N, CA, C and O atoms as a Maestro MAE file, in Angstrom:
{
 s_m_m2io_version
 :::
 2.0.0
}

f_m_ct {
 s_m_title
 :::
 protein
 m_atom[332] {
  # First column is atom index #
  i_m_mmod_type
  r_m_x_coord
  r_m_y_coord
  r_m_z_coord
  i_m_residue_number
  s_m_chain_name
  s_m_pdb_residue_name
  s_m_pdb_atom_name
  i_m_atomic_number
  :::
  1 25 0.788 -0.991 -0.074 1 A "MET " " N  " 7
  2 3 -0.011 0.201 0.157 1 A "MET " " CA " 6
  3 2 1.259 1.053 0.181 1 A "MET " " C  " 6
  4 15 2.333 1.024 0.782 1 A "MET " " O  " 8
  5 25 0.430 2.132 -1.102 2 A "THR " " N  " 7
  6 3 1.876 3.462 -1.044 2 A "THR " " CA " 6
  7 2 0.948 4.514 -0.321 2 A "THR " " C  " 6
  8 15 1.530 5.539 0.034 2 A "THR " " O  " 8
  9 25 -0.281 4.437 -0.070 3 A "GLU " " N  " 7
  10 3 -0.993 5.651 0.857 3 A "GLU " " CA " 6
  11 2 -1.877 5.063 1.660 3 A "GLU " " C  " 6
  12 15 -2.443 4.052 1.243 3 A "GLU " " O  " 8
  13 25 -2.191 5.598 3.040 4 A "GLU " " N  " 7
  14 3 -3.169 4.953 3.996 4 A "GLU " " CA " 6
  15 2 -4.600 6.414 3.622 4 A "GLU " " C  " 6
  16 15 -4.709 7.634 3.494 4 A "GLU " " O  " 8
  17 25 -5.451 5.066 3.599 5 A "LEU " " N  " 7
  18 3 -6.511 5.498 3.026 5 A "LEU " " CA " 6
  19 2 -7.920 5.731 4.323 5 A "LEU " " C  " 6
  20 15 -8.220 4.830 5.107 5 A "LEU " " O  " 8
  21 25 -8.569 7.001 4.298 6 A "SER " " N  " 7
  22 3 -9.856 6.576 5.308 6 A "SER " " CA " 6
  23 2 -10.833 7.241 5.064 6 A "SER " " C  " 6
  24 15 -11.005 8.455 4.959 6 A "SER " " O  " 8
  25 25 -11.716 6.074 4.943 7 A "TYR " " N  " 7
  26 3 -13.131 6.374 4.425 7 A "TYR " " CA " 6
  27 2 -13.656 7.057 5.378 7 A "TYR " " C  " 6
  28 15 -13.712 6.397 6.416 7 A "TYR " " O  " 8
  29 25 -14.201 8.446 5.495 8 A "LYS " " N  " 7
  30 3 -15.247 9.218 5.690 8 A "LYS " " CA " 6
  31 2 -16.539 9.339 5.010 8 A "LYS " " C  " 6
  32 15 -16.587 8.876 3.870 8 A "LYS " " O  " 8
  33 25 -17.612 9.884 5.503 9 A "SER " " N  " 7
  34 3 -18.926 10.140 4.674 9 A "SER " " CA " 6
  35 2 -18.645 10.702 3.144 9 A "SER " " C  " 6
  36 15 -19.405 10.507 2.195 9 A "SER " " O  " 8
  37 25 -17.614 11.315 3.103 10 A "VAL " " N  " 7
  38 3 -17.568 11.972 1.412 10 A "VAL " " CA " 6
  39 2 -16.426 11.180 1.025 10 A "VAL " " C  " 6
  40 15 -16.027 11.615 -0.056 10 A "VAL " " O  " 8
  41 25 -15.776 10.290 1.392 11 A "GLY " " N  " 7
  42 3 -14.666 9.255 1.091 11 A "GLY " " CA " 6
  43 2 -13.119 9.946 0.557 11 A "GLY " " C  " 6
  44 15 -12.725 11.030 0.988 11 A "GLY " " O  " 8
  45 25 -12.554 9.341 -0.172 12 A "ALA " " N  " 7
  46 3 -11.202 9.765 -0.709 12 A "ALA " " CA " 6
  47 2 -11.514 9.816 -2.092 12 A "ALA " " C  " 6
  48 15 -12.122 8.887 -2.623 12 A "ALA " " O  " 8
  49 25 -11.075 11.024 -2.848 13 A "TRP " " N  " 7
  50 3 -11.119 11.191 -4.093 13 A "TRP " " CA " 6
  51 2 -9.472 11.209 -4.947 13 A "TRP " " C  " 6
  52 15 -8.461 11.611 -4.371 13 A "TRP " " O  " 8
  53 25 -9.474 10.721 -6.321 14 A "LEU " " N  " 7
  54 3 -8.420 10.570 -7.035 14 A "LEU " " CA " 6
  55 2 -9.014 11.315 -8.581 14 A "LEU " " C  " 6
  56 15 -10.060 11.144 -9.207 14 A "LEU " " O  " 8
  57 25 -8.004 12.051 -8.788 15 A "ALA " " N  " 7
  58 3 -8.355 12.895 -10.007 15 A "ALA " " CA " 6
  59 2 -7.132 12.694 -11.248 15 A "ALA " " C  " 6
  60 15 -5.917 12.544 -11.118 15 A "ALA " " O  " 8
  61 25 -7.861 12.748 -12.310 16 A "ASN " " N  " 7
  62 3 -6.787 12.870 -13.848 16 A "ASN " " CA " 6
  63 2 -7.469 14.127 -14.164 16 A "ASN " " C  " 6
  64 15 -8.678 13.906 -14.240 16 A "ASN " " O  " 8
  65 25 -7.267 14.999 -14.317 17 A "GLU " " N  " 7
  66 3 -7.516 16.300 -14.669 17 A "GLU " " CA " 6
  67 2 -7.486 16.190 -15.787 17 A "GLU " " C  " 6
  68 15 -8.414 16.896 -16.182 17 A "GLU " " O  " 8
  69 25 -6.913 15.657 -16.796 18 A "SER " " N  " 7
  70 3 -6.261 16.064 -17.932 18 A "SER " " CA " 6
  71 2 -7.289 15.425 -18.805 18 A "SER " " C  " 6
  72 15 -7.557 15.973 -19.874 18 A "SER " " O  " 8
  73 25 -7.982 14.155 -18.405 19 A "LYS " " N  " 7
  74 3 -9.109 13.449 -18.723 19 A "LYS " " CA " 6
  75 2 -10.171 13.802 -18.600 19 A "LYS " " C  " 6
  76 15 -11.193 13.689 -19.277 19 A "LYS " " O  " 8
  77 25 -9.837 14.420 -17.357 20 A "GLN " " N  " 7
  78 3 -11.519 15.589 -16.423 20 A "GLN " " CA " 6
  79 2 -12.350 14.212 -15.995 20 A "GLN " " C  " 6
  80 15 -13.566 14.217 -16.184 20 A "GLN " " O  " 8
  81 25 -11.670 12.941 -15.378 21 A "LEU " " N  " 7
  82 3 -11.965 11.969 -14.974 21 A "LEU " " CA " 6
  83 2 -11.790 12.251 -13.084 21 A "LEU " " C  " 6
  84 15 -11.161 13.202 -12.621 21 A "LEU " " O  " 8
  85 25 -12.541 11.132 -12.190 22 A "TYR " " N  " 7
  86 3 -12.271 11.243 -10.958 22 A "TYR " " CA " 6
  87 2 -13.150 9.711 -10.452 22 A "TYR " " C  " 6
  88 15 -14.194 9.215 -10.877 22 A "TYR " " O  " 8
  89 25 -12.363 9.350 -9.562 23 A "TYR " " N  " 7
  90 3 -12.855 8.435 -8.660 23 A "TYR " " CA " 6
  91 2 -12.858 8.660 -7.107 23 A "TYR " " C  " 6
  92 15 -11.957 9.137 -6.417 23 A "TYR " " O  " 8
  93 25 -14.325 8.113 -6.657 24 A "GLN " " N  " 7
  94 3 -14.614 8.331 -5.181 24 A "GLN " " CA " 6
  95 2 -14.302 7.227 -4.676 24 A "GLN " " C  " 6
  96 15 -14.287 6.346 -5.536 24 A "GLN " " O  " 8
  97 25 -13.963 6.762 -3.343 25 A "PHE " " N  " 7
  98 3 -13.788 5.776 -2.844 25 A "PHE " " CA " 6
  99 2 -14.422 5.899 -1.519 25 A "PHE " " C  " 6
  100 15 -13.951 6.767 -0.784 25 A "PHE " " O  " 8
  101 25 -15.796 4.906 -0.904 26 A "THR " " N  " 7
  102 3 -16.295 5.100 0.117 26 A "THR " " CA " 6
  103 2 -16.649 4.035 0.715 26 A "THR " " C  " 6
  104 15 -16.994 3.127 -0.042 26 A "THR " " O  " 8
  105 25 -16.699 3.746 2.213 27 A "ALA " " N  " 7
  106 3 -17.156 2.618 2.963 27 A "ALA " " CA " 6
  107 2 -18.359 2.517 2.494 27 A "ALA " " C  " 6
  108 15 -19.134 3.464 2.362 27 A "ALA " " O  " 8
  109 25 -18.636 1.094 2.149 28 A "HIS " " N  " 7
  110 3 -19.785 0.775 2.084 28 A "HIS " " CA " 6
  111 2 -20.304 -0.276 3.215 28 A "HIS " " C  " 6
  112 15 -19.547 -1.223 3.425 28 A "HIS " " O  " 8
  113 25 -21.600 -0.209 4.022 29 A "GLN " " N  " 7
  114 3 -21.578 -1.212 5.079 29 A "GLN " " CA " 6
  115 2 -22.598 -2.017 4.303 29 A "GLN " " C  " 6
  116 15 -23.541 -1.437 3.765 29 A "GLN " " O  " 8
  117 25 -22.429 -3.535 4.210 30 A "ASP " " N  " 7
  118 3 -23.404 -4.295 3.760 30 A "ASP " " CA " 6
  119 2 -23.451 -5.104 4.506 30 A "ASP " " C  " 6
  120 15 -23.262 -6.207 3.993 30 A "ASP " " O  " 8
  121 25 -23.677 -5.123 5.883 31 A "GLY " " N  " 7
  122 3 -24.064 -6.070 6.805 31 A "GLY " " CA " 6
  123 2 -23.268 -7.515 7.014 31 A "GLY " " C  " 6
  124 15 -23.645 -8.428 7.749 31 A "GLY " " O  " 8
  125 25 -21.993 -7.498 6.130 32 A "SER " " N  " 7
  126 3 -21.082 -8.743 5.939 32 A "SER " " CA " 6
  127 2 -19.527 -8.321 6.799 32 A "SER " " C  " 6
  128 15 -19.125 -7.158 6.831 32 A "SER " " O  " 8
  129 25 -18.916 -9.264 7.338 33 A "ASN " " N  " 7
  130 3 -17.936 -8.872 8.264 33 A "ASN " " CA " 6
  131 2 -16.801 -8.446 7.639 33 A "ASN " " C  " 6
  132 15 -15.847 -8.174 8.366 33 A "ASN " " O  " 8
  133 25 -16.670 -8.313 6.332 34 A "GLY " " N  " 7
  134 3 -15.496 -7.516 5.790 34 A "GLY " " CA " 6
  135 2 -16.091 -6.214 5.197 34 A "GLY " " C  " 6
  136 15 -17.223 -6.099 4.727 34 A "GLY " " O  " 8
  137 25 -15.431 -5.543 5.265 35 A "GLU " " N  " 7
  138 3 -15.665 -4.194 4.714 35 A "GLU " " CA " 6
  139 2 -15.666 -4.025 3.410 35 A "GLU " " C  " 6
  140 15 -14.744 -4.634 2.866 35 A "GLU " " O  " 8
  141 25 -16.404 -3.382 2.640 36 A "SER " " N  " 7
  142 3 -16.808 -3.383 1.006 36 A "SER " " CA " 6
  143 2 -16.498 -1.721 0.657 36 A "SER " " C  " 6
  144 15 -17.165 -0.799 1.126 36 A "SER " " O  " 8
  145 25 -15.728 -1.617 0.043 37 A "ILE " " N  " 7
  146 3 -15.784 -0.089 -0.745 37 A "ILE " " CA " 6
  147 2 -16.557 -0.021 -2.190 37 A "ILE " " C  " 6
  148 15 -16.517 -0.856 -3.094 37 A "ILE " " O  " 8
  149 25 -17.232 1.148 -2.144 38 A "ILE " " N  " 7
  150 3 -17.890 1.642 -3.171 38 A "ILE " " CA " 6
  151 2 -16.856 2.587 -4.169 38 A "ILE " " C  " 6
  152 15 -16.403 3.644 -3.731 38 A "ILE " " O  " 8
  153 25 -16.537 2.120 -5.506 39 A "MET " " N  " 7
  154 3 -15.969 3.139 -6.005 39 A "MET " " CA " 6
  155 2 -16.580 3.690 -7.132 39 A "MET " " C  " 6
  156 15 -16.926 2.963 -8.063 39 A "MET " " O  " 8
  157 25 -16.802 5.263 -7.154 40 A "ARG " " N  " 7
  158 3 -17.895 5.739 -8.339 40 A "ARG " " CA " 6
  159 2 -17.002 6.459 -9.140 40 A "ARG " " C  " 6
  160 15 -16.082 7.083 -8.610 40 A "ARG " " O  " 8
  161 25 -17.179 6.447 -10.479 41 A "SER " " N  " 7
  162 3 -16.534 7.137 -11.512 41 A "SER " " CA " 6
  163 2 -17.231 8.489 -11.788 41 A "SER " " C  " 6
  164 15 -18.453 8.495 -11.640 41 A "SER " " O  " 8
  165 25 -16.636 9.612 -12.160 42 A "PHE " " N  " 7
  166 3 -17.309 10.658 -12.712 42 A "PHE " " CA " 6
  167 2 -16.695 11.419 -13.555 42 A "PHE " " C  " 6
  168 15 -15.501 11.503 -13.266 42 A "PHE " " O  " 8
  169 25 -17.071 12.181 -14.736 43 A "HIS " " N  " 7
  170 3 -16.722 12.691 -15.538 43 A "HIS " " CA " 6
  171 2 -17.104 14.400 -15.346 43 A "HIS " " C  " 6
  172 15 -18.259 14.816 -15.255 43 A "HIS " " O  " 8
  173 25 -16.038 15.152 -15.312 44 A "TRP " " N  " 7
  174 3 -16.150 16.760 -14.792 44 A "TRP " " CA " 6
  175 2 -15.641 17.444 -15.367 44 A "TRP " " C  " 6
  176 15 -14.413 17.433 -15.274 44 A "TRP " " O  " 8
  177 25 -16.291 18.421 -16.282 45 A "ARG " " N  " 7
  178 3 -15.632 19.429 -17.331 45 A "ARG " " CA " 6
  179 2 -16.625 21.088 -16.451 45 A "ARG " " C  " 6
  180 15 -17.699 21.611 -16.747 45 A "ARG " " O  " 8
  181 25 -15.496 21.451 -15.246 46 A "PRO " " N  " 7
  182 3 -16.143 22.578 -14.819 46 A "PRO " " CA " 6
  183 2 -16.416 24.004 -15.905 46 A "PRO " " C  " 6
  184 15 -15.639 24.435 -16.757 46 A "PRO " " O  " 8
  185 25 -17.588 24.453 -15.585 47 A "PRO " " N  " 7
  186 3 -18.316 24.824 -14.471 47 A "PRO " " CA " 6
  187 2 -19.695 24.104 -14.407 47 A "PRO " " C  " 6
  188 15 -20.714 24.467 -13.819 47 A "PRO " " O  " 8
  189 25 -19.452 22.900 -15.221 48 A "ASP " " N  " 7
  190 3 -21.015 22.059 -15.440 48 A "ASP " " CA " 6
  191 2 -20.667 21.371 -14.149 48 A "ASP " " C  " 6
  192 15 -19.599 21.516 -13.554 48 A "ASP " " O  " 8
  193 25 -21.922 20.416 -13.677 49 A "ASP " " N  " 7
  194 3 -21.923 19.787 -12.511 49 A "ASP " " CA " 6
  195 2 -21.345 18.203 -13.030 49 A "ASP " " C  " 6
  196 15 -21.602 17.903 -14.196 49 A "ASP " " O  " 8
  197 25 -20.568 17.191 -12.174 50 A "PRO " " N  " 7
  198 3 -20.251 15.673 -12.310 50 A "PRO " " CA " 6
  199 2 -21.042 15.616 -12.877 50 A "PRO " " C  " 6
  200 15 -21.989 16.400 -12.828 50 A "PRO " " O  " 8
  201 25 -20.886 14.245 -13.948 51 A "ILE " " N  " 7
  202 3 -21.479 13.850 -14.616 51 A "ILE " " CA " 6
  203 2 -21.019 11.774 -14.098 51 A "ILE " " C  " 6
  204 15 -19.948 11.246 -14.395 51 A "ILE " " O  " 8
  205 25 -22.045 11.135 -13.414 52 A "PRO " " N  " 7
  206 3 -21.616 9.830 -12.824 52 A "PRO " " CA " 6
  207 2 -21.332 8.957 -14.247 52 A "PRO " " C  " 6
  208 15 -22.054 9.004 -15.243 52 A "PRO " " O  " 8
  209 25 -20.199 8.214 -14.105 53 A "GLN " " N  " 7
  210 3 -20.101 7.148 -14.989 53 A "GLN " " CA " 6
  211 2 -20.186 6.147 -14.692 53 A "GLN " " C  " 6
  212 15 -20.282 5.334 -15.611 53 A "GLN " " O  " 8
  213 25 -20.203 5.548 -13.077 54 A "GLY " " N  " 7
  214 3 -20.478 4.167 -13.145 54 A "GLY " " CA " 6
  215 2 -20.258 3.856 -11.641 54 A "GLY " " C  " 6
  216 15 -19.872 4.780 -10.925 54 A "GLY " " O  " 8
  217 25 -20.460 2.704 -11.137 55 A "SER " " N  " 7
  218 3 -19.855 2.337 -9.571 55 A "SER " " CA " 6
  219 2 -19.710 1.277 -9.610 55 A "SER " " C  " 6
  220 15 -20.215 0.639 -10.535 55 A "SER " " O  " 8
  221 25 -18.785 0.505 -8.394 56 A "GLN " " N  " 7
  222 3 -18.107 -0.700 -8.633 56 A "GLN " " CA " 6
  223 2 -18.045 -1.059 -6.894 56 A "GLN " " C  " 6
  224 15 -17.630 -0.330 -5.993 56 A "GLN " " O  " 8
  225 25 -18.512 -2.198 -6.824 57 A "LEU " " N  " 7
  226 3 -18.162 -2.635 -5.111 57 A "LEU " " CA " 6
  227 2 -16.996 -3.653 -5.469 57 A "LEU " " C  " 6
  228 15 -16.899 -4.406 -6.438 57 A "LEU " " O  " 8
  229 25 -16.019 -3.419 -4.242 58 A "LEU " " N  " 7
  230 3 -14.988 -3.783 -4.209 58 A "LEU " " CA " 6
  231 2 -14.650 -4.001 -2.905 58 A "LEU " " C  " 6
  232 15 -14.841 -3.101 -2.088 58 A "LEU " " O  " 8
  233 25 -14.045 -5.349 -2.475 59 A "THR " " N  " 7
  234 3 -13.544 -5.249 -1.250 59 A "THR " " CA " 6
  235 2 -12.012 -4.221 -1.324 59 A "THR " " C  " 6
  236 15 -11.313 -3.636 -2.152 59 A "THR " " O  " 8
  237 25 -12.090 -4.478 0.081 60 A "ARG " " N  " 7
  238 3 -10.850 -3.463 0.860 60 A "ARG " " CA " 6
  239 2 -9.614 -3.678 0.186 60 A "ARG " " C  " 6
  240 15 -8.909 -2.692 -0.029 60 A "ARG " " O  " 8
  241 25 -9.256 -4.745 -0.161 61 A "GLN " " N  " 7
  242 3 -8.090 -5.316 -0.585 61 A "GLN " " CA " 6
  243 2 -8.173 -4.556 -2.469 61 A "GLN " " C  " 6
  244 15 -7.458 -3.775 -3.096 61 A "GLN " " O  " 8
  245 25 -9.318 -5.250 -2.749 62 A "GLU " " N  " 7
  246 3 -9.383 -4.962 -4.147 62 A "GLU " " CA " 6
  247 2 -9.309 -3.018 -4.312 62 A "GLU " " C  " 6
  248 15 -8.600 -2.536 -5.195 62 A "GLU " " O  " 8
  249 25 -9.837 -2.423 -3.692 63 A "ALA " " N  " 7
  250 3 -10.234 -0.773 -3.555 63 A "ALA " " CA " 6
  251 2 -8.505 -0.369 -3.715 63 A "ALA " " C  " 6
  252 15 -8.033 0.261 -4.662 63 A "ALA " " O  " 8
  253 25 -7.676 -0.948 -2.452 64 A "LEU " " N  " 7
  254 3 -6.536 -0.399 -2.157 64 A "LEU " " CA " 6
  255 2 -5.333 -1.001 -3.489 64 A "LEU " " C  " 6
  256 15 -4.224 -0.480 -3.609 64 A "LEU " " O  " 8
  257 25 -5.715 -1.914 -4.203 65 A "GLU " " N  " 7
  258 3 -4.883 -1.977 -5.417 65 A "GLU " " CA " 6
  259 2 -5.104 -1.389 -6.528 65 A "GLU " " C  " 6
  260 15 -4.314 -1.334 -7.471 65 A "GLU " " O  " 8
  261 25 -6.702 -0.696 -6.450 66 A "LYS " " N  " 7
  262 3 -7.188 -0.087 -8.107 66 A "LYS " " CA " 6
  263 2 -6.598 0.949 -7.200 66 A "LYS " " C  " 6
  264 15 -5.495 0.961 -7.746 66 A "LYS " " O  " 8
  265 25 -6.451 2.057 -5.984 67 A "TRP " " N  " 7
  266 3 -5.939 3.285 -5.606 67 A "TRP " " CA " 6
  267 2 -4.337 2.994 -5.870 67 A "TRP " " C  " 6
  268 15 -3.710 3.772 -6.589 67 A "TRP " " O  " 8
  269 25 -3.887 2.196 -5.448 68 A "ASN " " N  " 7
  270 3 -2.369 2.295 -5.665 68 A "ASN " " CA " 6
  271 2 -2.020 2.031 -7.607 68 A "ASN " " C  " 6
  272 15 -1.172 2.688 -8.211 68 A "ASN " " O  " 8
  273 25 -2.707 1.183 -8.117 69 A "ALA " " N  " 7
  274 3 -2.552 1.369 -9.578 69 A "ALA " " CA " 6
  275 2 -2.918 2.769 -10.094 69 A "ALA " " C  " 6
  276 15 -2.019 3.475 -10.551 69 A "ALA " " O  " 8
  277 25 -4.005 3.150 -10.056 70 A "LEU " " N  " 7
  278 3 -4.209 4.763 -10.244 70 A "LEU " " CA " 6
  279 2 -3.178 6.013 -10.030 70 A "LEU " " C  " 6
  280 15 -2.852 6.908 -10.811 70 A "LEU " " O  " 8
  281 25 -2.887 5.813 -9.026 71 A "LYS " " N  " 7
  282 3 -1.259 6.882 -8.506 71 A "LYS " " CA " 6
  283 2 -0.406 6.362 -9.117 71 A "LYS " " C  " 6
  284 15 0.078 7.190 -9.889 71 A "LYS " " O  " 8
  285 25 0.165 5.201 -9.218 72 A "SER " " N  " 7
  286 3 1.134 4.811 -10.294 72 A "SER " " CA " 6
  287 2 1.019 5.240 -11.627 72 A "SER " " C  " 6
  288 15 2.029 5.613 -12.223 72 A "SER " " O  " 8
  289 25 -0.139 5.235 -12.198 73 A "MET " " N  " 7
  290 3 -0.342 5.921 -13.767 73 A "MET " " CA " 6
  291 2 -0.476 7.590 -13.628 73 A "MET " " C  " 6
  292 15 -0.733 8.273 -14.620 73 A "MET " " O  " 8
  293 25 -0.306 8.093 -12.488 74 A "GLY " " N  " 7
  294 3 -0.248 9.804 -12.377 74 A "GLY " " CA " 6
  295 2 -1.628 10.043 -11.792 74 A "GLY " " C  " 6
  296 15 -1.709 11.270 -11.728 74 A "GLY " " O  " 8
  297 25 -2.637 9.574 -11.381 75 A "TRP " " N  " 7
  298 3 -3.520 10.034 -10.792 75 A "TRP " " CA " 6
  299 2 -3.164 10.847 -9.551 75 A "TRP " " C  " 6
  300 15 -2.323 10.333 -8.813 75 A "TRP " " O  " 8
  301 25 -3.674 12.052 -9.196 76 A "ARG " " N  " 7
  302 3 -3.682 12.608 -7.781 76 A "ARG " " CA " 6
  303 2 -4.742 12.943 -6.629 76 A "ARG " " C  " 6
  304 15 -5.720 13.678 -6.759 76 A "ARG " " O  " 8
  305 25 -4.454 12.438 -5.785 77 A "ARG " " N  " 7
  306 3 -5.137 12.720 -4.291 77 A "ARG " " CA " 6
  307 2 -5.971 14.373 -4.857 77 A "ARG " " C  " 6
  308 15 -5.360 15.210 -5.522 77 A "ARG " " O  " 8
  309 25 -7.389 14.532 -4.420 78 A "CYS " " N  " 7
  310 3 -7.974 15.606 -4.465 78 A "CYS " " CA " 6
  311 2 -9.118 15.856 -3.586 78 A "CYS " " C  " 6
  312 15 -9.500 14.969 -2.823 78 A "CYS " " O  " 8
  313 25 -9.735 17.082 -3.641 79 A "ALA " " N  " 7
  314 3 -10.866 17.413 -2.359 79 A "ALA " " CA " 6
  315 2 -12.143 16.706 -3.125 79 A "ALA " " C  " 6
  316 15 -13.149 16.359 -2.506 79 A "ALA " " O  " 8
  317 25 -11.949 16.502 -4.822 80 A "GLY " " N  " 7
  318 3 -13.096 16.026 -5.468 80 A "GLY " " CA " 6
  319 2 -13.874 16.888 -5.616 80 A "GLY " " C  " 6
  320 15 -13.865 17.872 -4.877 80 A "GLY " " O  " 8
  321 25 -14.864 16.720 -6.744 81 A "PRO " " N  " 7
  322 3 -15.856 17.500 -7.802 81 A "PRO " " CA " 6
  323 2 -17.051 17.804 -6.633 81 A "PRO " " C  " 6
  324 15 -17.418 18.978 -6.603 81 A "PRO " " O  " 8
  325 25 -17.514 17.145 -5.943 82 A "LEU " " N  " 7
  326 3 -18.714 17.634 -5.314 82 A "LEU " " CA " 6
  327 2 -18.861 17.996 -3.736 82 A "LEU " " C  " 6
  328 15 -19.722 17.655 -2.925 82 A "LEU " " O  " 8
  329 25 -17.637 18.860 -3.588 83 A "GLN " " N  " 7
  330 3 -17.565 19.784 -2.369 83 A "GLN " " CA " 6
  331 2 -18.430 20.824 -2.548 83 A "GLN " " C  " 6
  332 15 -18.535 21.695 -1.684 83 A "GLN " " O  " 8
  :::
 }
 m_bond[331] {
  # First column is bond index #
  i_m_from
  i_m_to
  i_m_order
  :::
  1 1 2 1
  2 2 3 1
  3 3 4 2
  4 3 5 1
  5 5 6 1
  6 6 7 1
  7 7 8 2
  8 7 9 1
  9 9 10 1
  10 10 11 1
  11 11 12 2
  12 11 13 1
  13 13 14 1
  14 14 15 1
  15 15 16 2
  16 15 17 1
  17 17 18 1
  18 18 19 1
  19 19 20 2
  20 19 21 1
  21 21 22 1
  22 22 23 1
  23 23 24 2
  24 23 25 1
  25 25 26 1
  26 26 27 1
  27 27 28 2
  28 27 29 1
  29 29 30 1
  30 30 31 1
  31 31 32 2
  32 31 33 1
  33 33 34 1
  34 34 35 1
  35 35 36 2
  36 35 37 1
  37 37 38 1
  38 38 39 1
  39 39 40 2
  40 39 41 1
  41 41 42 1
  42 42 43 1
  43 43 44 2
  44 43 45 1
  45 45 46 1
  46 46 47 1
  47 47 48 2
  48 47 49 1
  49 49 50 1
  50 50 51 1
  51 51 52 2
  52 51 53 1
  53 53 54 1
  54 54 55 1
  55 55 56 2
  56 55 57 1
  57 57 58 1
  58 58 59 1
  59 59 60 2
  60 59 61 1
  61 61 62 1
  62 62 63 1
  63 63 64 2
  64 63 65 1
  65 65 66 1
  66 66 67 1
  67 67 68 2
  68 67 69 1
  69 69 70 1
  70 70 71 1
  71 71 72 2
  72 71 73 1
  73 73 74 1
  74 74 75 1
  75 75 76 2
  76 75 77 1
  77 77 78 1
  78 78 79 1
  79 79 80 2
  80 79 81 1
  81 81 82 1
  82 82 83 1
  83 83 84 2
  84 83 85 1
  85 85 86 1
  86 86 87 1
  87 87 88 2
  88 87 89 1
  89 89 90 1
  90 90 91 1
  91 91 92 2
  92 91 93 1
  93 93 94 1
  94 94 95 1
  95 95 96 2
  96 95 97 1
  97 97 98 1
  98 98 99 1
  99 99 100 2
  100 99 101 1
  101 101 102 1
  102 102 103 1
  103 103 104 2
  104 103 105 1
  105 105 106 1
  106 106 107 1
  107 107 108 2
  108 107 109 1
  109 109 110 1
  110 110 111 1
  111 111 112 2
  112 111 113 1
  113 113 114 1
  114 114 115 1
  115 115 116 2
  116 115 117 1
  117 117 118 1
  118 118 119 1
  119 119 120 2
  120 119 121 1
  121 121 122 1
  122 122 123 1
  123 123 124 2
  124 123 125 1
  125 125 126 1
  126 126 127 1
  127 127 128 2
  128 127 129 1
  129 129 130 1
  130 130 131 1
  131 131 132 2
  132 131 133 1
  133 133 134 1
  134 134 135 1
  135 135 136 2
  136 135 137 1
  137 137 138 1
  138 138 139 1
  139 139 140 2
  140 139 141 1
  141 141 142 1
  142 142 143 1
  143 143 144 2
  144 143 145 1
  145 145 146 1
  146 146 147 1
  147 147 148 2
  148 147 149 1
  149 149 150 1
  150 150 151 1
  151 151 152 2
  152 151 153 1
  153 153 154 1
  154 154 155 1
  155 155 156 2
  156 155 157 1
  157 157 158 1
  158 158 159 1
  159 159 160 2
  160 159 161 1
  161 161 162 1
  162 162 163 1
  163 163 164 2
  164 163 165 1
  165 165 166 1
  166 166 167 1
  167 167 168 2
  168 167 169 1
  169 169 170 1
  170 170 171 1
  171 171 172 2
  172 171 173 1
  173 173 174 1
  174 174 175 1
  175 175 176 2
  176 175 177 1
  177 177 178 1
  178 178 179 1
  179 179 180 2
  180 179 181 1
  181 181 182 1
  182 182 183 1
  183 183 184 2
  184 183 185 1
  185 185 186 1
  186 186 187 1
  187 187 188 2
  188 187 189 1
  189 189 190 1
  190 190 191 1
  191 191 192 2
  192 191 193 1
  193 193 194 1
  194 194 195 1
  195 195 196 2
  196 195 197 1
  197 197 198 1
  198 198 199 1
  199 199 200 2
  200 199 201 1
  201 201 202 1
  202 202 203 1
  203 203 204 2
  204 203 205 1
  205 205 206 1
  206 206 207 1
  207 207 208 2
  208 207 209 1
  209 209 210 1
  210 210 211 1
  211 211 212 2
  212 211 213 1
  213 213 214 1
  214 214 215 1
  215 215 216 2
  216 215 217 1
  217 217 218 1
  218 218 219 1
  219 219 220 2
  220 219 221 1
  221 221 222 1
  222 222 223 1
  223 223 224 2
  224 223 225 1
  225 225 226 1
  226 226 227 1
  227 227 228 2
  228 227 229 1
  229 229 230 1
  230 230 231 1
  231 231 232 2
  232 231 233 1
  233 233 234 1
  234 234 235 1
  235 235 236 2
  236 235 237 1
  237 237 238 1
  238 238 239 1
  239 239 240 2
  240 239 241 1
  241 241 242 1
  242 242 243 1
  243 243 244 2
  244 243 245 1
  245 245 246 1
  246 246 247 1
  247 247 248 2
  248 247 249 1
  249 249 250 1
  250 250 251 1
  251 251 252 2
  252 251 253 1
  253 253 254 1
  254 254 255 1
  255 255 256 2
  256 255 257 1
  257 257 258 1
  258 258 259 1
  259 259 260 2
  260 259 261 1
  261 261 262 1
  262 262 263 1
  263 263 264 2
  264 263 265 1
  265 265 266 1
  266 266 267 1
  267 267 268 2
  268 267 269 1
  269 269 270 1
  270 270 271 1
  271 271 272 2
  272 271 273 1
  273 273 274 1
  274 274 275 1
  275 275 276 2
  276 275 277 1
  277 277 278 1
  278 278 279 1
  279 279 280 2
  280 279 281 1
  281 281 282 1
  282 282 283 1
  283 283 284 2
  284 283 285 1
  285 285 286 1
  286 286 287 1
  287 287 288 2
  288 287 289 1
  289 289 290 1
  290 290 291 1
  291 291 292 2
  292 291 293 1
  293 293 294 1
  294 294 295 1
  295 295 296 2
  296 295 297 1
  297 297 298 1
  298 298 299 1
  299 299 300 2
  300 299 301 1
  301 301 302 1
  302 302 303 1
  303 303 304 2
  304 303 305 1
  305 305 306 1
  306 306 307 1
  307 307 308 2
  308 307 309 1
  309 309 310 1
  310 310 311 1
  311 311 312 2
  312 311 313 1
  313 313 314 1
  314 314 315 1
  315 315 316 2
  316 315 317 1
  317 317 318 1
  318 318 319 1
  319 319 320 2
  320 319 321 1
  321 321 322 1
  322 322 323 1
  323 323 324 2
  324 323 325 1
  325 325 326 1
  326 326 327 1
  327 327 328 2
  328 327 329 1
  329 329 330 1
  330 330 331 1
  331 331 332 2
  :::
 }
}
């Protein structure tokens, strides 16, 4: 793991501003013993509102692997477009 993540109500965000793409990672309580993470993707071209592109339910380990893969490709952590 290259970065410690904390999942609050707003989650953690990664941005690829050149492609105008954003990912939001938030905790999902599904009643199981393991923690699941929802990864939502958005296209955002200011000043327009972000456009949801889809979502995916991941295990915490899968989410961390995805986070680290995106970071290694140049994505950066950000506050997110939905602030």
